[in-house]
N, C-alpha and C positions, 0 to 999 in steps of 0.2 A: 893528242891538242885541242883539235879541232870541236871533238866533241864536248870537252873541257869549257871552252868557250861560247859555244852555245848554249850549252847549259847555267853559265854565270848567266850570258846575255838574256835569258827566258828568265833568271831571278830575278834582276834585274828588273825587266818588264813587269813583271807582276808585282814587285815592290809599289812600282811607280802608278801601279793601275791603282792599286789599294790605298795607296795615301792618297787619288785622283778622287776617288771613290767616298774616304774619309772626307774630302778638300768639299766635295756635294753635300753630303752627309750636314756637315757641320755649316753649310752656307743655307739650306736649305731652313735648318733646324732656327739658322740665326732670323730670315727671313721670315719665321711662321712666329716665332716670338716677336718680333716687330710689330706683324699684322694684329696680334692678339693685345697687344699692349695697344694700338692705336682704338682697337675696339673698346677695349678695356677704357679709354679715356673718353671716348662718343659716349659709352654706357653712362659713366660719370658723370659728364658733361647733360643727357637727357635728362637723369636723375635729379642734378641741383636744379635747371628751369622749372622741372614738376610743382605743381602745385601738392600741396599734402589733402587731397580729397581723391575719391572713386574713382571718377570720371577720369581724372586726369591720370592716376595711376594706370586704370584700362588704356587710355593713349599712350602710355610709356610702353606699355608691354607690348601694345602694336608697332610702336619705332624701333623698338628692339629686334623683331623679327622680321620687318624689312629687311634688315643686313643678311637674309637666306632667302629673301621670298625673290630667285631670281628669275630673269625673263624666259629661258627654256622649262623651268619649272611653272610658267603659269601659261605657257604654250602647252605643254603633257597635258596639264588640266585640264587646259580646254576641249583638246582634243581627245583624249579620252571619253570624256562627256558627250562632246559632237556626236563622234565617229561612232559611239556602240546604239547610242537612240540613230542612227543613222542606218546602222547597219542591222537593225533589230526591228525598225519601225514601232518601237516604244520607247518612252518617255521617262519611263520609272526606272529600265536600266541604265539610261545616261545620268539622270539625276544620283541613284547608288553610286555609280565607280567614280563623280564628279567629288559627291558630298565626302566619303571614305577618303577621297586623295587631297581632297582642301583640308579637313580637319585635320590630318596629320600635322599642321604647324601650331595645335594648339599645344603641344605639350614643348615647342620649342623655348618657352620663355623660360619653364622649369631645368632644361640643358644648359642655357643660359648662363643660370644660377648656379650650377654647377659649376662651369668652365670659369666663369670670370667672379664667382663670390660677389653675388650683385648682394646679397642680407648687408655685406660690410658697406659697399656705395652706398645702399639705400638708407642707411642705420645715419651713416655720415651726412646724408643729403636731407635728413630730419623728416624723413618719410613716416607717416604711423602704420604699424601691423594694419591696424584696422582699415587705413586707406589701402593699404597695398593687397591685401586680402580680397578686401572687395573688389579693387580695381581687377582681380586675374578673376574672379567671377563674373564681372562686367565684361570685361575681354573674351572669354570662355563664351558667354550667352550672344554678342556681338555676333563675332566671329562666326560660329558656329550657323546662325541665322541668315546672314551673308552671302558665306558658303551655299547655304539652300537654295536660298535663291538664284544665285548665279551658276547653280547645277541646273535648274529648273529651265533659266534660260537658256542654257547651251545645249540644254538637252532637247527643250523645244523646236531650236534651231535645226537642230539636226535632223529632228522629223519633219520638219517643214521641207527643207530644204529635199528632203527623201520622197517626199509626198507630195511637194509640189502644191498644197494647199495651204492658202493665207488664213484662216480662220482656225483655232489651236482645239477651240473645240471639238471639231470633227476630225483630230486626229486620234486615231487609235492611241489609247497608252492615257489617253488625257481626261479619263473616265472618273464618276465619283469613288471606284474602286480604287484608282493608282492614285487622286489625287489623297485621299483619306492614307493609302500604305505611305506613302511621302510624309504625311505628317507624322504618322503614327510613327513612324520608322526616327525622323528627326526627334519628337518628344522621349521614345526611349531611350537614343544617342545621349541627350541631356540627362538624364534621368542615371545614367551607367557612370556620366563624366561627373556627376555631382558624387557618385559613390566613390570615382578612384583620384578625384582632387585629391583628400585630405592624405591618401598615400604618398601622391608626388609632391604633396608639401612636409612630409614627415622622413619620407626615403630619397626623395630628388628622382631627378631624372633617372639616373643610372639602378638605383634601385630598385624604382617602382616599372622599369621598362617593361614586366611581365603583366603587370595592373593595367598597363595603358594600353594594351591589344585588345584586352577585354570589351569595350565597345566597338571595335571592327570585326572582331571574329561574332561576337554577338548578333548584330547589324545585319553581319551579311549571310549568318547561317538562318536569321529568322525571313531574311529577304528573301533567298534563295527557296525557303516552305509557302512566303507569301505570293509569290508571283507564277500568274497563269501565264505559261509561252503558249503563245500562238494567237490568243483572244488580245493579249494585249490587257488582260483584264484580273485583278488581284483575286484572291478567292472568290469562286460563286456565292454571292449573297453580302457578300460584306458590305456594298454601298447601302444594301437594306440595314444592316447595324446600324451604320454612320447615320443614317436617317431619324432610325428611333434617336439614337445619342442627340442627333442636334434638335430632336423636338422635345427632349427631356434637357433643359437647362439644368437641371439639381447634377444630375450626373457629371454635366462638365463643370460644374463649380465644387464639386465634390474632388476630382480630377488634380484642377489647379489649386485646391488647397491642399493638397496631399504634397503636390507636385510642390508649392511653396514653403510647407512644412521642410518636407525632404531637404529643399535647397538651405534654409534657417540650419539644419542641423548640422549640413555638411560645412555652410560656412562656420560656425562656430566650433567645431573640430578642426576644420585646416586654420583657422587663428588660433587655437591656443596650442597649437603646433607651432607656427611660426613664431605665437609670441617668445618662446622657449629659443629660435632661433634668435630671434631678433635681440633677445637681450644679452646672449653669449654675444653675440658681434658688438652688441653698443661696452659690454663691459673690454672687448679687445680694445677699442677704440679709445676707452679711458686710461689702459693700460700702454 
């Protein structure tokens, strides 16, 4: 009899525990739904206040990702960049770590687009596809350059602290080769971004997540091959190549012309894809 009562009590306790778990899950789901609704309302508010031009749309992208830039993330980014340069005595390593971590945020506007169907919100706010796509490209360019400069600064501070030297020019790792490597990787990264952006507009964040890893993998792989560990120099003789390029303006002109042409082609492909999504959302609004 006592055994039966014990079994009954345990069964009732199990049911109560299960009910509590279900209630907790329901509460957390309700809280998450409420949070998402608040974020969606905030995005709608920002979109409504945005002017229909590329610069304003670029600012809109930045305001949206600010929701996800937490103080802890910024601290980790700064620590990785400064600490790696501090421990290696090489600015390039800190720059690479900080830059790759910081530019992870470039895909966030597409993640937000998938989660909150921002195409619909932007269409309702009267923002044109041309402005939105051009703004996304400006956002990517501006955020990448800002991240690169911040990474160089943090990495330089790490080396300065390690070497207790004031003049940056005297710090190992800030040679012509290192400067050239950082600039080259930045330009390479931007080229890879131009290649992947049409995929993001076409497939969304989830569909293009593997393509999104391309810049990180390629940049890290090439950087590993470029860096000459120990001397702080990048491939011996690279500074000679950079000097030749600097003395040949036409080489620089050809490169930047190619970069502009590639950027224009990437923009047109992204715009064509986004226009289709925009028209679909606009037609949904009409019905």
